[in-house]
DSSP file (Angstrom, degrees, kcal/mol; ACC not computed):
  #  RESIDUE AA STRUCTURE BP1 BP2  ACC     N-H-->O    O-->H-N    N-H-->O    O-->H-N    TCO  KAPPA ALPHA  PHI   PSI    X-CA   Y-CA   Z-CA
    1    1 A X              0   0    0      0, 0.0     2,-0.4     0, 0.0     0, 0.0   0.000 360.0 360.0 360.0 125.9    0.0    0.0    0.0
    2    2 A X        -     0   0    0      1,-0.0     2,-0.2     2,-0.0     0, 0.0  -0.678 360.0-133.8 -86.9 133.0    1.4    3.3   -1.1
    3    3 A X        -     0   0    0     -2,-0.4     2,-0.6     1,-0.0    -1,-0.0  -0.579   5.4-149.8 -86.3 148.4    1.2    6.2    1.4
    4    4 A X     >  -     0   0    0     -2,-0.2     4,-2.1     1,-0.2     3,-0.2  -0.823  13.5-178.1-117.5  90.2    0.1    9.6    0.3
    5    5 A X  H  > S+     0   0    0     -2,-0.6     4,-2.4     1,-0.2     5,-0.2   0.861  82.5  52.3 -60.6 -37.1    1.8   12.1    2.6
    6    6 A X  H  > S+     0   0    0      2,-0.2     4,-2.3     1,-0.2    -1,-0.2   0.892 108.5  50.5 -67.5 -38.5    0.1   15.1    1.0
    7    7 A X  H  > S+     0   0    0     -3,-0.2     4,-2.2     2,-0.2    -1,-0.2   0.894 110.9  49.9 -64.4 -39.9   -3.4   13.6    1.5
    8    8 A X  H  X S+     0   0    0     -4,-2.1     4,-2.5     2,-0.2    -2,-0.2   0.934 111.3  47.9 -65.7 -45.2   -2.5   12.9    5.1
    9    9 A X  H  X S+     0   0    0     -4,-2.4     4,-2.5     1,-0.2    -2,-0.2   0.880 111.0  51.6 -62.3 -39.1   -1.3   16.5    5.7
   10   10 A X  H  X S+     0   0    0     -4,-2.3     4,-2.0     2,-0.2    -1,-0.2   0.905 110.5  47.9 -64.6 -41.3   -4.4   17.9    4.0
   11   11 A X  H  X S+     0   0    0     -4,-2.2     4,-1.9     2,-0.2    -2,-0.2   0.911 112.3  49.3 -66.5 -41.6   -6.7   15.8    6.2
   12   12 A X  H  X S+     0   0    0     -4,-2.5     4,-2.1     1,-0.2    -2,-0.2   0.900 110.8  50.1 -64.4 -40.7   -4.8   16.9    9.3
   13   13 A X  H  X S+     0   0    0     -4,-2.5     4,-1.6     1,-0.2    -1,-0.2   0.890 108.3  53.3 -61.9 -40.5   -5.0   20.6    8.3
   14   14 A X  H  < S+     0   0    0     -4,-2.0     4,-0.5     1,-0.2    -1,-0.2   0.889 111.4  45.8 -62.4 -41.0   -8.7   20.2    7.8
   15   15 A X  H  < S+     0   0    0     -4,-1.9     4,-0.3     1,-0.2     3,-0.3   0.866 117.3  42.9 -70.8 -36.6   -9.1   18.8   11.3
   16   16 A X  H  X S+     0   0    0     -4,-2.1     4,-2.4     1,-0.2     3,-0.3   0.606  88.8  89.2 -86.8 -13.5   -7.0   21.4   12.9
   17   17 A X  H  X S+     0   0    0     -4,-1.6     4,-2.4     1,-0.2     5,-0.2   0.896  86.1  51.6 -54.3 -47.5   -8.3   24.5   11.1
   18   18 A X  H  > S+     0   0    0     -4,-0.5     4,-0.6    -3,-0.3    -1,-0.2   0.885 113.2  45.7 -60.0 -36.2  -11.1   25.2   13.6
   19   19 A X  H  4 S+     0   0    0     -3,-0.3     3,-0.3    -4,-0.3    -1,-0.2   0.895 114.9  46.1 -71.1 -39.2   -8.7   25.1   16.4
   20   20 A X  H  < S+     0   0    0     -4,-2.4    -2,-0.2     1,-0.2    -1,-0.2   0.807 117.6  42.7 -72.7 -30.6   -6.1   27.2   14.7
   21   21 A X  H  < S+     0   0    0     -4,-2.4    -1,-0.2    -5,-0.2    -2,-0.2   0.472  88.9 114.9 -97.4  -3.8   -8.6   29.8   13.5
   22   22 A X     <  -     0   0    0     -4,-0.6     4,-0.1    -3,-0.3    -3,-0.0  -0.350  59.8-147.2 -67.4 146.2  -10.5   30.0   16.8
   23   23 A X  S    S+     0   0    0      2,-0.1     2,-0.2    -2,-0.0    -1,-0.1   0.559  70.0 104.9 -86.9  -8.7  -10.5   33.2   18.7
   24   24 A X  S    S-     0   0    0      1,-0.1     2,-0.1    -5,-0.0    -2,-0.1  -0.501  81.6-109.9 -73.5 138.8  -10.7   31.3   22.0
   25   25 A X        -     0   0    0     -2,-0.2     2,-0.6     1,-0.1    -1,-0.1  -0.410  25.4-129.2 -68.6 143.0   -7.4   31.2   23.9
   26   26 A X        -     0   0    0     -2,-0.1     2,-0.6    -4,-0.1    -1,-0.1  -0.829  20.2-156.5 -92.2 124.7   -5.7   27.8   24.0
   27   27 A X        -     0   0    0     -2,-0.6     2,-0.2     3,-0.0     3,-0.0  -0.904   7.5-146.5-107.8 119.0   -4.8   26.8   27.5
   28   28 A X        -     0   0    0     -2,-0.6     2,-0.1     1,-0.1     3,-0.1  -0.550  24.2-106.2 -81.4 146.5   -2.0   24.4   27.8
   29   29 A X        -     0   0    0     -2,-0.2    -1,-0.1     1,-0.1     2,-0.0  -0.474  44.6-100.6 -68.4 142.1   -2.0   21.8   30.6
   30   30 A X        -     0   0    0     -2,-0.1     2,-0.6     1,-0.1    -1,-0.1  -0.347  31.3-123.5 -65.2 144.5    0.5   22.7   33.3
   31   31 A X        -     0   0    0     -3,-0.1     2,-0.6    -2,-0.0    -1,-0.1  -0.798  21.3-150.2 -90.0 123.8    3.7   20.8   33.2
   32   32 A X        +     0   0    0     -2,-0.6     2,-0.4     0, 0.0    -2,-0.0  -0.855  22.4 171.8 -99.8 120.0    4.4   18.9   36.4
   33   33 A X        -     0   0    0     -2,-0.6     2,-0.1     3,-0.0     3,-0.1  -0.968  34.8-108.7-128.1 144.7    8.0   18.5   37.2
   34   34 A X        -     0   0    0     -2,-0.4     2,-0.2     1,-0.1    20,-0.1  -0.384  43.3-100.0 -68.9 146.7    9.7   17.2   40.3
   35   35 A X        -     0   0    0     18,-0.2    21,-2.8    -2,-0.1     2,-0.5  -0.468  36.4-167.4 -65.8 133.5   11.5   19.7   42.5
   36   36 A X  B     +a   56   0A   0     19,-0.2    21,-0.2    -2,-0.2    19,-0.1  -0.914  27.0 148.5-128.6 103.9   15.3   19.7   41.9
   37   37 A X    >   +     0   0    0     19,-3.0     3,-1.0    -2,-0.5    20,-0.1  -0.263  23.0 164.0-127.0  44.6   17.3   21.7   44.5
   38   38 A X  T 3   +     0   0    0      1,-0.2    21,-0.2    22,-0.1    20,-0.1  -0.319  65.0  10.0 -63.3 143.8   20.5   19.6   44.5
   39   39 A X  T 3  S+     0   0    0     19,-3.0     2,-0.3     1,-0.2    -1,-0.2   0.792  96.2 138.4  58.9  33.9   23.6   21.1   46.0
   40   40 A X    <   -     0   0    0     -3,-1.0    21,-2.6    18,-0.2     2,-0.9  -0.784  58.9-123.1-108.2 152.5   21.7   24.1   47.5
   41   41 A X  B     +f   61   0B   0     -2,-0.3    21,-0.1    19,-0.2    19,-0.1  -0.847  40.3 161.7 -91.6 108.6   22.0   25.7   50.9
   42   42 A X    >   +     0   0    0     19,-2.5     3,-2.1    -2,-0.9     2,-0.1  -0.209   8.7 169.0-123.5  39.9   18.5   25.5   52.3
   43   43 A X  T 3  S+     0   0    0      1,-0.3    21,-0.2    19,-0.1    19,-0.1  -0.354  74.9   0.0 -60.2 126.1   19.2   26.0   56.0
   44   44 A X  T 3  S+     0   0    0     19,-2.7    -1,-0.3     1,-0.2    21,-0.1   0.607  92.2 164.7  72.9  12.3   15.9   26.6   57.8
   45   45 A X    <   -     0   0    0     -3,-2.1    21,-2.9    18,-0.3     2,-0.8  -0.271  36.3-129.4 -64.3 148.2   13.8   26.2   54.6
   46   46 A X  B     +j   66   0C   0     19,-0.2    21,-0.2     1,-0.1    -1,-0.1  -0.854  46.6 146.2-105.0 101.2   10.1   25.6   55.0
   47   47 A X    >   +     0   0    0     19,-3.1     3,-1.0    -2,-0.8    20,-0.1  -0.008  27.1 150.7-116.2  25.1    8.9   22.6   53.0
   48   48 A X  T 3   +     0   0    0     18,-0.2    21,-0.2     1,-0.2    20,-0.1  -0.314  67.5   0.1 -65.3 138.4    6.2   21.5   55.4
   49   49 A X  T 3  S+     0   0    0     19,-2.9     2,-0.3     1,-0.2    -1,-0.2   0.830  97.1 142.1  54.4  40.9    3.2   19.7   54.1
   50   50 A X    <   -     0   0    0     -3,-1.0    21,-2.6    18,-0.2     2,-1.0  -0.763  60.8-116.3-110.3 155.3    4.3   19.8   50.5
   51   51 A X  B     +n   71   0D   0     -2,-0.3    21,-0.1    19,-0.2    19,-0.1  -0.815  48.4 154.5 -87.6 101.7    4.1   17.3   47.6
   52   52 A X    >   +     0   0    0     19,-2.1     3,-2.4    -2,-1.0    -1,-0.1  -0.004  12.0 154.7-118.3  23.8    7.8   16.6   47.1
   53   53 A X  T 3  S+     0   0    0      1,-0.3   -18,-0.2    19,-0.1    21,-0.2  -0.342  75.7   6.9 -58.0 127.7    7.4   13.1   45.5
   54   54 A X  T 3  S+     0   0    0     19,-1.9    -1,-0.3     1,-0.2    20,-0.1   0.523  94.2 153.7  77.9   5.2   10.4   12.5   43.4
   55   55 A X    <   -     0   0    0     -3,-2.4    21,-3.0    18,-0.2     2,-0.5  -0.222  39.6-133.5 -65.6 156.7   12.2   15.6   44.4
   56   56 A X  B     +ab  36  76A   0    -21,-2.8   -19,-3.0    19,-0.2    21,-0.2  -0.958  36.3 156.8-117.9 116.9   16.0   15.8   44.3
   57   57 A X    >   +     0   0    0     19,-3.7     3,-2.1    -2,-0.5    20,-0.1  -0.018  22.4 165.2-120.9  26.2   17.8   17.3   47.3
   58   58 A X  T 3  S-     0   0    0     18,-0.3   -19,-3.0     1,-0.3    21,-0.2  -0.192  71.8  -9.5 -53.3 126.8   21.2   15.6   46.6
   59   59 A X  T 3  S+     0   0    0     19,-3.4    -1,-0.3     1,-0.2     2,-0.2   0.649  98.1 147.3  61.5  17.0   24.0   17.1   48.6
   60   60 A X    <   -     0   0    0     -3,-2.1    21,-2.5    18,-0.2     2,-0.9  -0.542  53.6-122.6 -84.1 150.8   21.8   19.9   49.8
   61   61 A X  B     +fg  41  81B   0    -21,-2.6   -19,-2.5    19,-0.2    21,-0.1  -0.818  39.2 163.7 -94.6 101.3   22.2   21.6   53.2
   62   62 A X    >   +     0   0    0     19,-2.5     3,-2.3    -2,-0.9    -1,-0.1  -0.080  13.3 159.8-108.5  30.4   18.8   21.2   54.9
   63   63 A X  T 3  S-     0   0    0      1,-0.3   -19,-2.7    22,-0.1   -18,-0.3  -0.324  75.7  -1.5 -57.3 133.2   20.0   21.9   58.5
   64   64 A X  T 3  S+     0   0    0     19,-2.5    -1,-0.3   -21,-0.2    21,-0.2   0.638  97.0 151.9  59.6  18.3   17.0   22.9   60.6
   65   65 A X    <   -     0   0    0     -3,-2.3    21,-2.7    18,-0.2     2,-0.7  -0.475  44.5-130.8 -77.3 151.3   14.6   22.7   57.6
   66   66 A X  B     +jk  46  86C   0    -21,-2.9   -19,-3.1    19,-0.2   -18,-0.2  -0.906  42.8 150.7-106.5 110.2   11.0   21.8   58.1
   67   67 A X    >   +     0   0    0     19,-2.7     3,-1.7    -2,-0.7   -18,-0.1   0.108  26.7 148.3-115.6  15.5    9.8   19.0   55.9
   68   68 A X  T 3   +     0   0    0     18,-0.3   -19,-2.9     1,-0.3    21,-0.2  -0.198  67.8   8.2 -59.3 141.5    7.2   17.8   58.3
   69   69 A X  T 3  S+     0   0    0     19,-2.4    -1,-0.3     1,-0.2    21,-0.2   0.530  97.0 139.0  70.3   7.2    4.0   16.2   56.8
   70   70 A X    <   -     0   0    0     -3,-1.7    21,-2.2    18,-0.3     2,-0.8  -0.480  58.5-120.9 -88.0 155.6    5.5   16.3   53.3
   71   71 A X  B     +no  51  91D   0    -21,-2.6   -19,-2.1    19,-0.2    21,-0.1  -0.847  40.2 161.0 -92.6 106.1    5.2   13.6   50.6
   72   72 A X    >   +     0   0    0     19,-2.2     3,-2.2    -2,-0.8    -1,-0.1  -0.036  14.3 155.2-115.4  25.8    8.8   12.6   49.8
   73   73 A X  T 3  S+     0   0    0      1,-0.3   -19,-1.9    22,-0.1    21,-0.2  -0.364  76.5   0.6 -61.0 129.6    8.0    9.3   48.2
   74   74 A X  T 3  S+     0   0    0     19,-2.3    -1,-0.3     1,-0.2    21,-0.1   0.556  97.2 148.3  70.1   8.1   10.8    8.4   45.8
   75   75 A X    <   -     0   0    0     -3,-2.2    21,-2.8    18,-0.2     2,-0.6  -0.329  44.6-130.9 -71.1 155.2   12.7   11.6   46.6
   76   76 A X  B     +bc  56  96A   0    -21,-3.0   -19,-3.7    19,-0.2   -18,-0.3  -0.935  34.1 162.2-114.6 115.1   16.5   11.6   46.5
   77   77 A X    >   +     0   0    0     19,-3.6     3,-2.1    -2,-0.6     2,-0.1  -0.204  19.4 167.8-117.8  39.0   18.3   13.1   49.5
   78   78 A X  T 3  S-     0   0    0      1,-0.3   -19,-3.4    22,-0.1   -18,-0.2  -0.335  73.6  -8.0 -59.6 124.2   21.6   11.5   48.8
   79   79 A X  T 3  S+     0   0    0     19,-2.3    -1,-0.3   -21,-0.2    21,-0.2   0.630  93.9 158.9  64.7  13.9   24.3   13.1   51.0
   80   80 A X    <   -     0   0    0     -3,-2.1    21,-2.7    18,-0.2     2,-0.8  -0.412  43.5-128.1 -69.8 144.6   21.9   15.7   52.3
   81   81 A X  B     +gh  61 101B   0    -21,-2.5   -19,-2.5    19,-0.2    21,-0.1  -0.864  35.4 167.8 -93.8 111.4   22.7   17.4   55.5
   82   82 A X    >   +     0   0    0     19,-2.8     3,-1.7    -2,-0.8     2,-0.2  -0.133  10.3 158.6-118.9  34.6   19.6   17.0   57.7
   83   83 A X  T 3  S-     0   0    0      1,-0.3   -19,-2.5    19,-0.2   -18,-0.2  -0.427  77.6  -7.5 -63.3 129.1   20.9   18.0   61.1
   84   84 A X  T 3  S+     0   0    0     19,-2.4    -1,-0.3   -21,-0.2     2,-0.2   0.731  98.8 149.1  55.4  26.1   18.1   19.2   63.4
   85   85 A X    <   -     0   0    0     -3,-1.7    21,-2.5    18,-0.2     2,-0.7  -0.561  48.8-124.6 -84.2 155.7   15.6   19.0   60.5
   86   86 A X  B     +kl  66 106C   0    -21,-2.7   -19,-2.7    -2,-0.2   -18,-0.3  -0.885  41.9 154.8-105.1 106.7   12.0   18.1   61.1
   87   87 A X    >   +     0   0    0     19,-2.7     3,-1.4    -2,-0.7    -1,-0.1   0.006  25.6 146.2-114.2  24.7   10.9   15.1   59.0
   88   88 A X  T 3  S+     0   0    0      1,-0.3   -19,-2.4    22,-0.1   -18,-0.3  -0.347  70.2   7.5 -64.9 143.7    8.1   14.1   61.3
   89   89 A X  T 3  S+     0   0    0     19,-2.5    -1,-0.3   -21,-0.2     2,-0.2   0.720  95.4 145.3  58.7  25.2    5.0   12.6   59.7
   90   90 A X    <   -     0   0    0     -3,-1.4    21,-2.4    18,-0.2     2,-0.8  -0.603  51.7-129.9 -90.7 154.8    6.7   12.5   56.3
   91   91 A X  B     +op  71 111D   0    -21,-2.2   -19,-2.2    -2,-0.2    21,-0.2  -0.899  35.9 162.8-102.6 104.1    6.2    9.8   53.6
   92   92 A X    >   +     0   0    0     19,-3.1     3,-2.0    -2,-0.8    20,-0.1  -0.005  14.7 154.4-111.2  25.4    9.7    8.7   52.7
   93   93 A X  T 3  S-     0   0    0      1,-0.3   -19,-2.3    18,-0.2   -18,-0.2  -0.337  75.6  -1.1 -60.1 133.3    8.8    5.4   51.0
   94   94 A X  T 3  S+     0   0    0     19,-1.8    -1,-0.3    18,-0.2    21,-0.2   0.634  98.0 148.4  63.2  15.5   11.3    4.3   48.4
   95   95 A X    <   -     0   0    0     -3,-2.0    21,-2.8    18,-0.2     2,-0.7  -0.439  50.0-123.7 -77.5 155.3   13.4    7.5   49.1
   96   96 A X  B     +cd  76 116A   0    -21,-2.8   -19,-3.6    19,-0.2    21,-0.2  -0.898  40.6 157.7-102.3 115.8   17.2    7.5   48.7
   97   97 A X    >   +     0   0    0     19,-3.3     3,-2.1    -2,-0.7    20,-0.2   0.197  20.9 147.8-118.6  12.3   18.8    8.7   52.0
   98   98 A X  T 3  S+     0   0    0     18,-0.5   -19,-2.3     1,-0.3   -18,-0.2  -0.218  74.5   3.5 -56.1 133.6   22.2    7.1   51.4
   99   99 A X  T 3  S+     0   0    0      1,-0.2    -1,-0.3   -21,-0.2    21,-0.2   0.550  94.2 146.5  66.7   8.8   25.1    9.1   52.9
  100  100 A X    <   -     0   0    0     -3,-2.1    21,-2.6   -21,-0.2     2,-0.7  -0.408  47.5-130.8 -69.9 152.5   22.6   11.6   54.4
  101  101 A X  E     +hi  81 121B   0    -21,-2.7   -19,-2.8    19,-0.2     2,-0.7  -0.924  26.5 178.5-110.4 111.9   23.6   13.1   57.8
  102  102 A X  E     + i   0 122B   0     19,-3.0    21,-2.6    -2,-0.7     2,-0.5  -0.848  12.3 157.1-116.6  93.7   20.8   12.9   60.3
  103  103 A X  E    S- i   0 123B   0     -2,-0.7   -19,-2.4    19,-0.2    21,-0.2  -0.976  79.4  -6.7-117.7 118.5   22.0   14.3   63.6
  104  104 A X  S    S+     0   0    0     19,-2.7     2,-0.2    -2,-0.5    21,-0.2   0.671  95.4 157.5  72.5  16.1   19.2   15.5   65.9
  105  105 A X        -     0   0    0     18,-0.4    21,-2.3   -21,-0.2     2,-0.8  -0.528  41.5-132.7 -77.9 137.8   16.7   14.9   63.1
  106  106 A X  B     +lm  86 126C   0    -21,-2.5   -19,-2.7    -2,-0.2    21,-0.1  -0.833  36.7 159.7 -92.8 111.3   13.0   14.3   64.0
  107  107 A X    >   +     0   0    0     19,-3.3     3,-2.1    -2,-0.8    20,-0.1   0.067  18.9 151.9-114.5  20.4   11.7   11.3   62.2
  108  108 A X  T 3  S-     0   0    0      1,-0.3   -19,-2.5    18,-0.2   -18,-0.2  -0.299  74.6  -1.5 -59.7 133.7    8.8   10.6   64.4
  109  109 A X  T 3  S+     0   0    0     19,-1.7    -1,-0.3     1,-0.2     2,-0.2   0.590  94.4 149.3  61.9  14.1    5.9    8.9   62.6
  110  110 A X    <   -     0   0    0     -3,-2.1    21,-2.7   -21,-0.2     2,-0.7  -0.511  44.6-138.5 -73.7 145.2    7.8    8.9   59.3
  111  111 A X  B     +pq  91 131D   0    -21,-2.4   -19,-3.1    19,-0.2   -18,-0.2  -0.931  31.4 164.6-105.3 112.2    7.1    6.1   56.9
  112  112 A X    >   +     0   0    0     19,-2.7     3,-2.6    -2,-0.7   -18,-0.2   0.142  13.8 158.5-113.5  17.2   10.4    5.0   55.4
  113  113 A X  T 3  S-     0   0    0      1,-0.3   -19,-1.8    18,-0.1    21,-0.2  -0.155  73.7  -0.1 -51.6 125.6    9.3    1.7   54.0
  114  114 A X  T 3  S+     0   0    0     19,-2.5    -1,-0.3     1,-0.2    20,-0.1   0.556  93.8 146.7  72.8   7.2   11.7    0.6   51.2
  115  115 A X    <   -     0   0    0     -3,-2.6     2,-0.7    18,-0.3    21,-0.6  -0.390  50.2-123.6 -72.1 155.3   13.9    3.6   51.5
  116  116 A X  B     +de  96 136A   0    -21,-2.8   -19,-3.3    19,-0.2   -18,-0.5  -0.899  48.5 146.3-104.1 116.2   17.7    3.2   50.9
  117  117 A X    >   +     0   0    0     19,-1.1     3,-1.2    -2,-0.7    21,-0.4  -0.076  15.0 135.8-140.2  35.9   19.7    4.3   53.9
  118  118 A X  T 3  S+     0   0    0      1,-0.3    20,-1.2    19,-0.2    23,-0.1   0.904  84.6  26.8 -59.2 -46.0   22.7    2.0   53.9
  119  119 A X  T 3  S+     0   0    0     18,-0.1    -1,-0.3     2,-0.1     2,-0.2   0.165  91.0 130.5-104.1  18.5   25.4    4.6   54.6
  120  120 A X    <   -     0   0    0     -3,-1.2     2,-0.7   -21,-0.2    18,-0.2  -0.501  54.0-135.6 -72.6 139.5   23.1    7.1   56.4
  121  121 A X  E     -i  101   0B   0    -21,-2.6   -19,-3.0    -2,-0.2     2,-0.5  -0.872  21.0-172.3 -99.5 114.2   24.4    8.4   59.7
  122  122 A X  E     +i  102   0B   0     -2,-0.7     2,-0.4   -21,-0.1   -19,-0.2  -0.932  14.1 160.8-106.5 122.6   21.7    8.5   62.4
  123  123 A X  E     -i  103   0B   0    -21,-2.6   -19,-2.7    -2,-0.5   -18,-0.4  -0.969  67.0 -11.5-145.9 127.8   22.7   10.2   65.6
  124  124 A X  S    S+     0   0    0     -2,-0.4     2,-0.2   -21,-0.2   -21,-0.1   0.862  90.1 160.6  55.0  38.0   20.5   11.5   68.4
  125  125 A X        -     0   0    0    -21,-0.2     2,-0.6   -23,-0.1   -19,-0.2  -0.575  43.2-128.4 -91.4 155.4   17.4   11.1   66.2
  126  126 A X  B     +m  106   0C   0    -21,-2.3   -19,-3.3    -2,-0.2   -18,-0.2  -0.917  35.9 162.6-100.1 117.9   13.8   11.0   67.3
  127  127 A X    >   +     0   0    0     -2,-0.6     3,-2.5    21,-0.3    23,-0.2   0.140  12.1 149.8-124.1  18.7   12.2    7.9   65.7
  128  128 A X  T 3  S+     0   0    0      1,-0.3   -19,-1.7    21,-0.1    23,-0.2  -0.363  82.0   0.2 -58.9 121.4    9.1    7.4   67.9
  129  129 A X  T 3  S+     0   0    0     21,-2.5    -1,-0.3     1,-0.3    25,-0.2   0.505  95.5 145.8  78.8   5.0    6.5    5.8   65.6
  130  130 A X    <   -     0   0    0     -3,-2.5     2,-0.6    20,-0.3    -1,-0.3  -0.488  43.1-139.4 -75.4 146.7    8.8    5.7   62.6
  131  131 A X  B     +q  111   0D   0    -21,-2.7   -19,-2.7    -2,-0.1   -18,-0.1  -0.931  24.9 172.1-110.7 112.0    8.4    2.7   60.2
  132  132 A X    >   +     0   0    0     -2,-0.6     3,-1.5    28,-0.3    -1,-0.1  -0.022  19.0 158.7-105.7  26.8   11.7    1.4   58.8
  133  133 A X  T 3  S-     0   0    0      1,-0.3   -19,-2.5   -20,-0.1   -18,-0.3  -0.289  73.1  -2.4 -58.5 130.1   10.3   -1.7   57.1
  134  134 A X  T 3  S+     0   0    0     29,-0.3     2,-0.7   -21,-0.2    -1,-0.3   0.818  91.6 144.1  58.9  35.2   12.7   -3.0   54.4
  135  135 A X    <   -     0   0    0     -3,-1.5     2,-0.3    28,-0.3    -1,-0.2  -0.911  42.5-144.0-104.9 110.8   15.2   -0.2   54.9
  136  136 A X  B     +e  116   0A   0     -2,-0.7   -19,-1.1   -21,-0.6     2,-0.3  -0.563  33.3 155.0 -75.4 133.9   18.8   -1.5   54.5
  137  137 A X        -     0   0    0     -2,-0.3   -19,-0.2   -21,-0.1   -18,-0.1  -0.980  46.2 -81.0-152.6 162.6   21.3    0.1   56.9
  138  138 A X     >  -     0   0    0    -20,-1.2     4,-2.5   -21,-0.4     3,-0.2  -0.293  39.5-118.7 -65.6 149.4   24.7   -0.7   58.5
  139  139 A X  H  > S+     0   0    0      1,-0.2     4,-2.4     2,-0.2     5,-0.2   0.860 112.8  54.0 -58.2 -39.9   24.7   -2.9   61.6
  140  140 A X  H  > S+     0   0    0      2,-0.2     4,-1.8     1,-0.2    -1,-0.2   0.897 110.8  46.2 -65.5 -39.1   26.2   -0.1   63.8
  141  141 A X  H  > S+     0   0    0      2,-0.2     4,-2.2    -3,-0.2    -2,-0.2   0.912 111.6  51.6 -67.2 -43.3   23.4    2.3   62.8
  142  142 A X  H  X S+     0   0    0     -4,-2.5     4,-2.3     1,-0.2    -2,-0.2   0.905 108.7  51.6 -59.7 -43.1   20.7   -0.3   63.3
  143  143 A X  H  X S+     0   0    0     -4,-2.4     4,-1.0     1,-0.2    -1,-0.2   0.916 110.4  47.4 -62.1 -43.4   22.1   -1.1   66.8
  144  144 A X  H  X S+     0   0    0     -4,-1.8     4,-0.6     1,-0.2    -1,-0.2   0.862 112.6  49.6 -68.5 -34.1   22.0    2.6   67.8
  145  145 A X  H >X S+     0   0    0     -4,-2.2     4,-1.1     1,-0.2     3,-1.0   0.889 104.4  58.5 -71.0 -37.9   18.4    3.0   66.5
  146  146 A X  H 3< S+     0   0    0     -4,-2.3    -1,-0.2     1,-0.3    -2,-0.2   0.802  97.1  62.9 -61.0 -28.1   17.2    0.0   68.3
  147  147 A X  H 3< S+     0   0    0     -4,-1.0    -1,-0.3     1,-0.2    -2,-0.2   0.845 116.9  27.8 -64.9 -34.0   18.3    1.6   71.6
  148  148 A X  H << S+     0   0    0     -3,-1.0   -21,-0.3    -4,-0.6    -1,-0.2   0.420  90.2 126.1-109.7  -0.1   15.8    4.4   71.1
  149  149 A X     <  +     0   0    0     -4,-1.1     2,-0.3    -3,-0.1   -21,-0.1  -0.403  28.5 135.7 -68.5 129.4   13.1    2.7   69.1
  150  150 A X        +     0   0    0    -23,-0.2   -21,-2.5    -2,-0.2   -20,-0.3  -0.972  29.2  45.1-160.5 168.0    9.6    2.9   70.4
  151  151 A X        -     0   0    0     -2,-0.3     9,-2.5   -23,-0.2    10,-0.4  -0.092  69.3 -90.4  86.6 175.2    6.0    3.6   69.4
  152  152 A X  B     -R  159   0E   0      7,-0.3     2,-0.3     8,-0.1     7,-0.3  -0.989  36.1-111.1-129.6 136.7    3.8    2.5   66.5
  153  153 A X     >  -     0   0    0      5,-3.1     4,-2.0    -2,-0.4     5,-0.1  -0.506  19.3-147.0 -69.6 128.7    3.4    4.2   63.2
  154  154 A X  T  4 S+     0   0    0     -2,-0.3    -1,-0.1     1,-0.2   -24,-0.1   0.689  95.0  44.8 -70.6 -18.8   -0.1    5.8   62.8
  155  155 A X  T  4 S+     0   0    0    -46,-0.2    -1,-0.2     3,-0.1   -45,-0.0   0.903 127.0  23.3 -89.9 -48.3   -0.2    5.2   59.1
  156  156 A X  T  4 S-     0   0    0      2,-0.1    -2,-0.2     0, 0.0     3,-0.1   0.682  91.7-132.9 -93.3 -19.9    1.1    1.6   58.7
  157  157 A X     <  +     0   0    0     -4,-2.0     2,-0.3     1,-0.3    -3,-0.1   0.616  59.0 140.1  75.8  12.7    0.3    0.4   62.3
  158  158 A X        -     0   0    0     -5,-0.1    -5,-3.1   -29,-0.1    -1,-0.3  -0.682  55.9-118.3 -92.6 142.1    3.8   -1.1   62.5
  159  159 A X  B  >  -R  152   0E   0     -2,-0.3     4,-2.6    -7,-0.3    -7,-0.3  -0.544  16.7-134.1 -72.9 139.5    5.9   -1.0   65.6
  160  160 A X  H  > S+     0   0    0     -9,-2.5     4,-1.5    -2,-0.2   -28,-0.3   0.927 106.3  50.0 -60.3 -45.7    9.2    0.9   65.2
  161  161 A X  H  >>S+     0   0    0    -10,-0.4     5,-2.5     1,-0.2     4,-0.8   0.921 112.6  46.2 -59.8 -44.9   11.2   -1.8   67.0
  162  162 A X  H >45S+     0   0    0      1,-0.2     3,-0.5     2,-0.2    -1,-0.2   0.894 109.2  54.7 -67.4 -39.2    9.6   -4.6   64.8
  163  163 A X  H 3<5S+     0   0    0     -4,-2.6   -28,-0.3     1,-0.3   -29,-0.3   0.801 111.4  45.6 -66.5 -25.0   10.2   -2.6   61.6
  164  164 A X  H 3<5S-     0   0    0     -4,-1.5    -1,-0.3    -3,-0.2    -2,-0.2   0.620 112.3-121.9 -86.3 -16.0   13.9   -2.3   62.5
  165  165 A X  T <<5 +     0   0    0     -4,-0.8    -3,-0.2    -3,-0.5    -2,-0.1   0.777  47.5 173.6  77.7  26.6   14.1   -5.9   63.4
  166  166 A X      <       0   0    0     -5,-2.5    -1,-0.2    -6,-0.2    -2,-0.0  -0.406 360.0 360.0 -68.0 142.5   15.2   -5.1   66.9
  167  167 A X              0   0    0     -2,-0.1    -1,-0.1     0, 0.0    -5,-0.1   0.454 360.0 360.0 -94.7 360.0   15.5   -8.1   69.2
């Protein structure tokens, strides 16, 4: 079967003519893109209760930042400095937290199921009610978290101690 490119273009033009000649404004759908603030100094930034799914915060300084109540599913916080940051009630499922620094970070009631945190440094963190189901981490970090693990996550209903596999 032989194609007729001119016939196709003529038919397409016929279909599009009403749209092209219309006086009504054409409104384009908004483009939704994930937030990318890698390598930024965001000390004390307010990202509370935001949709940050898939956002990139790689190597950013988020000291004392408020990310509480935010959706950070699939977000990348690789190497982020999260000292004294508030990540309470956040959804961190499938997030990348590898090499992040969490000192004094509030992770109470956070859902971290399936997050990657193998080289994450946890020190003096608040993890009451946090869910760490299927989160790989170093044995030394796991041991220190088990010492302070308590509570049950209000979203998943899982015990923090059980989600960490504490004995």
